C-alpha positions as CSV (number, residue, x, y, z in Angstrom):
1,M,25.9,15.0,14.1
2,Y,25.2,17.3,11.2
3,N,27.6,17.1,8.3
4,K,27.6,19.4,5.3
5,L,28.2,16.3,3.1
6,S,24.9,14.8,4.2
7,M,22.8,17.6,2.9
8,N,21.4,15.2,0.2
9,L,19.8,12.4,2.0
10,P,20.1,9.1,0.1
11,A,16.9,8.6,-1.8
12,T,16.2,5.1,-0.5
13,G,12.8,3.5,-0.8
14,T,12.3,3.6,3.0
15,N,13.2,7.4,3.2
16,K,10.8,8.2,0.4
17,R,7.9,6.2,1.8
18,T,8.5,7.6,5.3
19,A,8.6,11.2,4.0
20,L,5.4,10.6,2.0
21,V,3.5,9.1,4.9
22,I,4.5,11.8,7.4
23,A,4.1,14.8,5.1
24,G,0.9,13.4,3.8
25,L,-0.5,12.9,7.3
26,G,0.4,16.4,8.3
27,A,-1.2,17.9,5.1
28,F,-4.3,15.7,5.5
29,L,-4.9,16.9,9.1
30,G,-4.4,20.5,8.3
31,T,-6.6,20.4,5.2
32,L,-9.3,18.3,6.7
33,D,-9.7,20.6,9.7
34,S,-10.0,23.6,7.4
35,S,-13.1,22.1,5.8
36,I,-14.7,19.7,8.3
37,V,-15.6,22.4,10.7
38,N,-17.6,24.5,8.3
39,V,-20.5,22.1,8.3
40,S,-20.6,22.1,12.1
41,L,-21.0,25.8,12.6
42,P,-24.8,25.9,13.0
43,T,-24.6,23.0,15.5
44,I,-21.8,24.6,17.5
45,S,-23.7,28.0,17.5
46,S,-26.8,26.3,18.9
47,A,-24.9,24.1,21.4
48,L,-22.8,26.9,22.9
49,K,-25.7,29.4,22.7
50,T,-23.9,32.0,20.7
51,T,-24.3,34.0,17.4
52,I,-23.4,32.8,14.0
53,D,-21.1,35.8,13.5
54,L,-19.1,34.9,16.6
55,T,-19.1,31.2,15.7
56,G,-17.5,32.2,12.3
57,W,-14.3,33.0,14.2
58,V,-13.9,29.3,14.9
59,V,-13.0,29.1,11.2
60,L,-11.2,32.4,11.0
61,S,-9.0,32.0,14.0
62,Y,-7.6,28.7,12.6
63,S,-6.9,30.2,9.1
64,I,-5.4,33.4,10.5
65,A,-3.0,31.5,12.8
66,I,-1.8,29.3,9.9
67,V,-1.2,32.2,7.5
68,S,0.6,34.3,10.2
69,L,3.1,31.6,11.0
70,L,3.8,29.6,7.9
71,L,6.8,31.6,6.7
72,V,8.2,31.8,10.2
73,F,7.9,28.1,10.7
74,G,9.3,27.4,7.2
75,A,12.5,29.3,8.2
76,W,12.6,27.7,11.6
77,A,12.5,24.2,10.0
78,E,15.8,24.8,8.4
79,K,17.4,25.4,11.7
80,K,15.6,22.8,13.9
81,G,15.0,20.0,11.4
82,F,12.0,18.0,10.2
83,S,11.9,15.8,13.2
84,F,11.5,18.8,15.6
85,I,8.9,20.6,13.4
86,Y,6.7,17.5,12.8
87,F,6.9,16.2,16.4
88,Y,5.8,19.5,17.9
89,G,3.4,20.2,15.0
90,F,1.5,17.0,15.7
91,L,1.7,17.5,19.5
92,I,0.3,21.1,19.4
93,F,-2.3,20.1,16.9
94,I,-3.8,17.3,18.9
95,A,-3.6,19.4,22.1
96,G,-5.6,22.1,20.4
97,S,-8.0,19.5,19.0
98,F,-8.6,18.0,22.4
99,L,-9.2,21.4,24.0
100,C,-11.6,22.3,21.1
101,G,-13.5,19.1,21.9
102,V,-13.9,19.9,25.6
103,S,-14.6,23.7,25.1
104,P,-17.3,24.9,27.5
105,N,-18.0,28.2,25.6
106,I,-17.3,29.9,22.3
107,V,-14.3,32.0,23.6
108,F,-12.5,28.9,24.8
109,L,-13.2,27.2,21.5
110,I,-11.9,30.1,19.4
111,L,-8.7,30.2,21.5
112,S,-8.3,26.4,21.2
113,R,-8.8,26.6,17.4
114,T,-6.0,29.2,17.4
115,L,-3.7,26.7,19.1
116,Q,-4.8,24.0,16.7
117,G,-3.9,26.4,13.8
118,I,-0.4,26.9,15.2
119,G,0.1,23.2,15.1
120,A,-1.4,23.0,11.6
121,A,1.0,25.8,10.5
122,L,4.0,23.7,11.6
123,L,2.6,20.6,9.8
124,M,1.8,22.5,6.6
125,A,4.9,24.7,6.4
126,V,7.4,22.0,5.5
127,G,5.7,19.2,3.6
128,P,7.1,20.2,0.1
129,A,10.6,20.6,1.7
130,L,10.5,17.1,3.2
131,I,9.4,15.6,-0.1
132,T,12.1,17.5,-2.0
133,Q,14.8,16.5,0.4
134,S,13.8,12.9,0.2
135,F,13.3,12.4,-3.6
136,P,15.8,12.8,-6.4
137,G,15.0,15.7,-8.8
138,N,13.7,13.4,-11.5
139,E,11.1,12.0,-9.1
140,R,10.2,15.2,-7.2
141,G,7.0,15.8,-9.2
142,R,5.6,12.3,-8.4
143,G,6.4,12.8,-4.7
144,L,4.7,16.2,-4.6
145,S,1.7,14.8,-6.5
146,V,0.9,12.6,-3.5
147,I,0.7,15.7,-1.3
148,G,-1.7,17.2,-3.9
149,M,-3.8,14.1,-3.8
150,V,-3.9,14.2,0.0
151,V,-4.9,17.8,0.1
152,A,-7.7,17.1,-2.4
153,T,-8.8,14.1,-0.2
154,G,-9.0,16.3,2.9
155,L,-11.1,18.9,1.0
156,M,-13.4,16.1,-0.3
157,L,-13.8,14.3,2.9
158,G,-14.3,17.3,5.2
159,P,-17.9,18.2,4.7
160,P,-19.4,14.7,4.3
161,L,-17.3,13.3,7.2
162,G,-18.2,16.3,9.4
163,G,-21.9,15.7,8.7
164,F,-21.6,12.0,9.5
165,V,-19.6,12.5,12.7
166,I,-22.0,15.3,14.0
167,G,-25.0,13.1,13.2
168,W,-23.7,10.0,15.0
169,L,-21.4,11.3,17.8
170,G,-21.9,15.1,18.2
171,W,-19.9,18.1,17.1
172,R,-17.1,17.6,19.7
173,W,-16.0,14.5,17.9
174,I,-15.0,16.3,14.8
175,F,-12.1,17.5,17.0
176,F,-11.5,14.3,19.0
177,I,-11.0,12.2,15.9
178,N,-7.7,14.1,15.3
179,V,-6.2,12.9,18.5
180,P,-5.4,9.2,17.5
181,I,-4.3,10.3,14.0
182,G,-2.0,12.9,15.6
183,I,-0.5,10.4,18.0
184,I,0.4,8.2,15.1
185,G,2.1,11.2,13.5
186,I,4.1,11.9,16.7
187,L,5.3,8.3,16.8
188,L,6.3,8.3,13.2
189,A,8.1,11.6,13.4
190,A,10.0,10.6,16.5
191,K,11.1,7.2,15.1
192,Y,11.9,8.0,11.4
193,L,12.7,11.7,11.0
194,S,15.6,11.9,13.5
195,S,17.9,10.5,10.9
196,F,17.0,13.2,8.3
197,P,19.8,15.9,8.1
198,I,19.1,19.4,9.4
199,L,19.1,21.8,6.4
200,N,20.9,24.7,8.0
201,P,21.6,24.2,11.8
202,H,23.6,27.4,12.1
203,R,20.7,29.5,10.7
204,K,19.8,32.5,12.9
205,I,16.1,33.3,13.3
206,S,15.5,37.0,13.5
207,I,13.0,37.8,16.3
208,P,12.2,41.3,14.9
209,G,11.8,39.9,11.4
210,A,9.6,37.0,12.5
211,G,7.5,39.2,14.8
212,S,6.9,41.9,12.2
213,L,6.1,39.4,9.5
214,A,3.6,37.4,11.7
215,A,1.9,40.6,12.9
216,G,1.7,42.0,9.3
217,L,0.2,38.8,7.9
218,F,-2.2,38.5,10.9
219,L,-3.6,42.0,10.4
220,M,-3.7,41.5,6.7
221,M,-5.8,38.5,7.1
222,I,-8.1,40.3,9.6
223,S,-8.6,43.2,7.1
224,I,-9.4,40.8,4.2
225,F,-11.9,38.8,6.2
226,L,-13.6,42.0,7.6
227,Y,-13.7,43.4,4.0
228,G,-15.1,40.3,2.4
229,R,-17.8,39.8,5.0
230,E,-18.6,43.5,5.5
231,A,-18.1,42.9,9.2
232,A,-16.8,46.4,10.0
233,G,-16.9,50.0,8.7
234,T,-14.7,50.9,5.7
235,H,-12.6,53.4,7.8
236,Y,-11.9,50.7,10.4
237,I,-10.8,48.2,7.7
238,I,-8.5,50.7,6.0
239,F,-7.0,51.5,9.4
240,V,-6.3,47.8,10.1
241,F,-4.9,47.4,6.5
242,L,-2.5,50.3,7.0
243,I,-1.2,48.9,10.3
244,A,-0.6,45.6,8.5
245,A,1.3,47.5,5.8
246,I,3.4,49.2,8.4
247,F,4.4,45.9,10.0
248,L,5.1,44.4,6.5
249,G,7.2,47.5,5.7
250,L,9.2,46.9,9.0
251,F,9.7,43.3,7.9
252,I,11.2,44.5,4.6
253,Y,13.4,46.9,6.5
254,F,14.7,44.1,8.8
255,E,15.2,41.9,5.7
256,N,17.6,44.4,4.3
257,N,19.8,44.0,7.3
258,P,21.8,40.8,7.3
259,R,21.7,40.6,11.1
260,T,17.9,40.8,11.3
261,R,16.6,39.2,8.1
262,L,14.4,36.1,8.4
263,I,14.0,34.6,4.9
264,G,16.3,36.6,2.7
265,L,14.5,38.4,-0.1
266,E,17.3,37.5,-2.5
267,I,15.4,34.2,-3.0
268,F,13.0,36.2,-5.2
269,K,15.8,37.2,-7.5
270,N,15.5,33.7,-8.9
271,R,13.2,34.1,-11.9
272,V,11.8,30.5,-11.8
273,F,11.0,30.9,-8.1
274,S,9.5,34.4,-8.3
275,F,7.5,33.9,-11.5
276,S,6.2,30.5,-10.3
277,S,5.2,32.0,-7.0
278,A,3.4,34.9,-8.8
279,A,1.5,32.4,-11.0
280,M,0.5,30.4,-8.0
281,F,-0.9,33.4,-6.2
282,L,-3.0,34.5,-9.2
283,V,-4.3,31.0,-9.9
284,F,-5.5,30.6,-6.3
285,V,-7.1,34.0,-6.3
286,S,-9.1,32.9,-9.4
287,L,-9.9,29.4,-7.9
288,A,-11.2,31.0,-4.7
289,S,-13.6,33.1,-6.7
290,V,-15.2,29.9,-8.1
291,T,-15.4,28.1,-4.8
292,I,-17.0,31.0,-3.0
293,L,-19.5,32.2,-5.7
294,M,-20.5,28.9,-7.2
295,P,-22.6,27.8,-4.1
296,F,-24.6,31.1,-4.4
297,Y,-25.4,30.4,-8.1
298,L,-26.4,26.8,-7.4
299,E,-28.6,27.7,-4.5
300,Q,-30.1,31.0,-5.5
301,V,-30.4,30.6,-9.3
302,K,-30.6,26.8,-9.8
303,L,-32.5,26.3,-6.4
304,L,-30.5,23.3,-5.3
305,Q,-30.4,22.1,-1.7
306,P,-27.2,22.6,0.3
307,Q,-26.5,18.9,0.3
308,Q,-26.7,18.9,-3.5
309,V,-24.4,21.9,-3.7
310,G,-21.8,20.1,-1.6
311,L,-21.8,17.2,-4.0
312,Y,-21.2,19.5,-7.0
313,L,-18.4,21.3,-5.2
314,M,-16.6,18.0,-4.7
315,I,-16.1,17.7,-8.4
316,V,-13.1,20.1,-8.4
317,P,-11.1,18.3,-5.7
318,I,-12.0,14.9,-7.1
319,C,-10.6,15.9,-10.5
320,T,-7.6,17.3,-8.9
321,F,-7.0,14.1,-7.0
322,F,-7.0,12.0,-10.2
323,I,-5.0,14.4,-12.3
324,S,-2.2,15.2,-9.8
325,P,-0.3,11.9,-10.3
326,L,-0.3,12.3,-14.1
327,A,0.8,16.0,-13.7
328,G,3.6,15.0,-11.3
329,Y,4.8,12.2,-13.6
330,L,4.8,14.6,-16.7
331,S,6.6,17.3,-14.7
332,D,9.5,14.8,-14.0
333,K,9.8,14.2,-17.7
334,L,9.0,17.6,-19.3
335,Q,9.6,21.1,-18.3
336,P,7.1,21.8,-15.4
337,R,6.2,25.2,-17.0
338,I,4.7,23.4,-20.0
339,I,2.4,21.3,-17.8
340,S,1.5,24.2,-15.5
341,T,0.7,26.6,-18.3
342,F,-1.4,23.9,-19.9
343,G,-3.3,23.7,-16.6
344,V,-4.0,27.4,-16.5
345,M,-5.2,27.3,-20.1
346,I,-7.8,24.6,-19.1
347,M,-8.9,26.8,-16.1
348,I,-9.3,29.8,-18.4
349,S,-11.6,27.7,-20.7
350,G,-13.7,26.7,-17.7
351,I,-14.0,30.3,-16.4
352,F,-14.9,31.5,-19.9
353,M,-17.8,29.1,-19.9
354,I,-19.0,30.4,-16.5
355,R,-19.6,33.8,-18.2
356,F,-22.5,32.2,-20.1
357,F,-24.3,30.8,-17.1
358,N,-27.9,31.8,-16.7
359,I,-31.1,30.4,-15.2
360,E,-31.5,27.9,-18.0
361,T,-27.9,26.5,-17.8
362,S,-28.1,22.7,-17.3
363,L,-26.5,21.0,-14.4
364,F,-24.5,19.0,-16.9
365,Q,-22.9,22.2,-18.1
366,V,-22.2,23.3,-14.6
367,S,-20.5,19.9,-13.9
368,S,-18.5,20.2,-17.1
369,V,-17.1,23.6,-16.1
370,L,-16.2,22.3,-12.6
371,V,-14.4,19.3,-14.2
372,L,-12.4,21.7,-16.4
373,I,-11.4,23.8,-13.4
374,G,-10.5,20.7,-11.3
375,V,-8.4,19.2,-14.2
376,G,-6.8,22.6,-14.7
377,I,-5.7,23.1,-11.1
378,G,-4.5,19.5,-11.0
379,F,-2.2,20.1,-14.0
380,F,-1.0,23.4,-12.6
381,S,-0.3,22.8,-8.9
382,T,2.1,19.9,-8.7
383,P,4.4,21.0,-11.6
384,N,4.4,24.6,-10.3
385,T,5.3,23.5,-6.8
386,S,8.1,21.3,-8.3
387,S,9.5,24.3,-10.1
388,I,9.6,26.4,-7.0
389,M,11.2,23.7,-4.8
390,G,13.7,22.8,-7.6
391,A,14.8,26.5,-7.9
392,V,16.2,26.9,-4.4
393,E,19.3,25.5,-2.7
394,R,18.8,22.6,-0.3
395,Q,19.4,24.8,2.8
396,R,16.5,27.1,1.7
397,L,13.9,24.3,1.3
398,G,12.1,25.2,4.5
399,T,11.8,28.8,3.5
400,A,10.6,27.9,0.0
401,S,8.0,25.5,1.5
402,G,6.7,28.1,3.8
403,I,6.4,30.6,1.0
404,I,4.4,28.1,-1.1
405,A,1.9,27.5,1.7
406,T,1.6,31.2,2.6
407,N,1.2,32.2,-1.1
408,R,-1.5,29.6,-1.6
409,T,-3.5,30.6,1.5
410,L,-3.2,34.3,0.9
411,G,-4.3,33.8,-2.7
412,I,-7.4,32.0,-1.5
413,A,-8.1,34.7,1.2
414,F,-7.7,37.6,-1.3
415,G,-9.8,35.7,-3.9
416,V,-12.7,35.2,-1.5
417,G,-12.6,38.7,0.0
418,L,-12.4,40.5,-3.4
419,A,-14.9,38.2,-5.2
420,V,-17.6,38.6,-2.5
421,A,-17.1,42.3,-2.1
422,A,-17.0,43.0,-5.9
423,F,-20.1,40.7,-6.4
424,E,-22.1,42.6,-3.9
425,Y,-21.1,45.9,-5.4
426,F,-22.1,44.9,-8.9
427,K,-25.4,43.2,-7.7
428,N,-26.5,46.3,-5.7
429,N,-25.8,48.6,-8.7
430,F,-27.8,46.4,-11.0
431,I,-30.7,46.2,-8.6
432,D,-30.7,49.9,-8.1
433,S,-30.9,50.3,-11.9
434,G,-34.2,48.5,-11.8
435,I,-33.1,44.9,-12.8
436,D,-34.8,42.1,-11.0
437,T,-32.9,40.1,-8.4
438,I,-32.1,37.0,-10.4
439,E,-31.0,38.9,-13.5
440,A,-28.9,41.2,-11.3
441,F,-27.3,38.1,-9.8
442,I,-26.4,36.6,-13.2
443,K,-25.1,39.9,-14.6
444,S,-22.9,40.4,-11.5
445,Y,-21.7,36.8,-11.7
446,R,-20.6,37.4,-15.3
447,S,-18.9,40.7,-14.4
448,I,-16.8,39.0,-11.8
449,Y,-15.5,36.3,-14.1
450,N,-14.5,38.8,-16.8
451,Y,-11.9,40.1,-14.3
452,V,-11.1,36.5,-13.2
453,I,-10.1,35.6,-16.8
454,I,-7.8,38.6,-16.9
455,I,-6.2,37.5,-13.6
456,L,-5.7,34.0,-15.0
457,I,-4.2,35.3,-18.2
458,F,-1.5,37.1,-16.2
459,G,-1.0,33.9,-14.2
460,M,-0.6,32.0,-17.5
461,I,2.0,34.5,-18.7
462,F,4.0,34.3,-15.5
463,S,3.8,30.5,-15.7
464,L,5.0,30.4,-19.4
465,V,7.9,32.9,-19.1
466,R,9.3,31.7,-15.8
467,G,12.3,30.0,-17.5
468,K,13.6,26.4,-17.3
469,A,13.3,24.6,-14.0
470,K,15.6,21.9,-12.7
471,I,14.1,18.4,-13.2
472,N,17.1,16.2,-12.3
């Protein structure tokens, strides 16, 4: 039975290893399936005899389901416990994966991907909370660094693994391979997580708060994707955005009532928590602008093949993979804000160098910039997450974990949408002024990164002035 005295689970070696394995497995599946499917879209479009635009919703439905539910599931985890969340997270994920694999048409596949996204949201919402609950404060950074490494691994393996599986087994197997991994996750969660204490078993989950938040985030993501891809008229996008704002306004209204609040906005009164969260959002907005525009530069200006572009884009997650353990170790010894701010400064130096890219820029220079950005995000992410998780009470770990995941995903979505739309705007204006296409591309590219540097400078300021975090 739950006991208030058991809120701090003894940090035994078994507990720590178990937490790392289960949280890592959940993070790996969720991240892998956000990247492995991209390479399969042309094959799926051809096999199911549908359009590329409609096939794109195979990716969008997964992302939208995750973002819409992360905060709700983070709060729910505090009431139901890690065992419940991970057991059903793995179960729903593999059910969605199996249904994706047997999909007879594109509509069935999109709906199955939505179900898979619900499972992924459960798995991704509570990883940092499970690690924070299992590790003492002076080891939290090292534990969280493993999750950073796992996420980087999922991003790295997704495209090449997807290409290999499609070539040897067919596109359906990029979903079927999740099933045995998910079954292992179910068995581990059922066996090992039942002994972990429930953070807040008497917590009440507000249905109005949860519903308005999920609807608001859902419509917000829809409007961002439509805007970034110019998939609908401006008036329609504004209408969807306004409806999203209404739902989010309702959520804030419900949050001000103790009987209907879901997460409790007072959590943002903590300066370390709120400033760290703001820094995370701005950093991932900036990172997304690199990951979405760099392929266009490499293909259209440097004339590389898609396979070569994929190899260059792996530089960022590879560097993040190797830097995360060092950053986690340092954040356990020093103030995390020092390490995180250092990471943002490295990213700024990389973005500054992008501003000088042109048709004559060497691929070595491109690689060097991507190394700087990967190293920077590696130094930033783990210490920043450690700051956020160390700033909240134990019974609020699920909420904090859900906010982290939502913040990161929304930052990426905003970054992609705004970067693509702004880039097209600048490029069209330059072309209309009589500049040739390549020169217009380069000038637009530089214009975007002038703004990205400003965004990162604000992120660096938030990171620096957040205040002292708990590291023990």
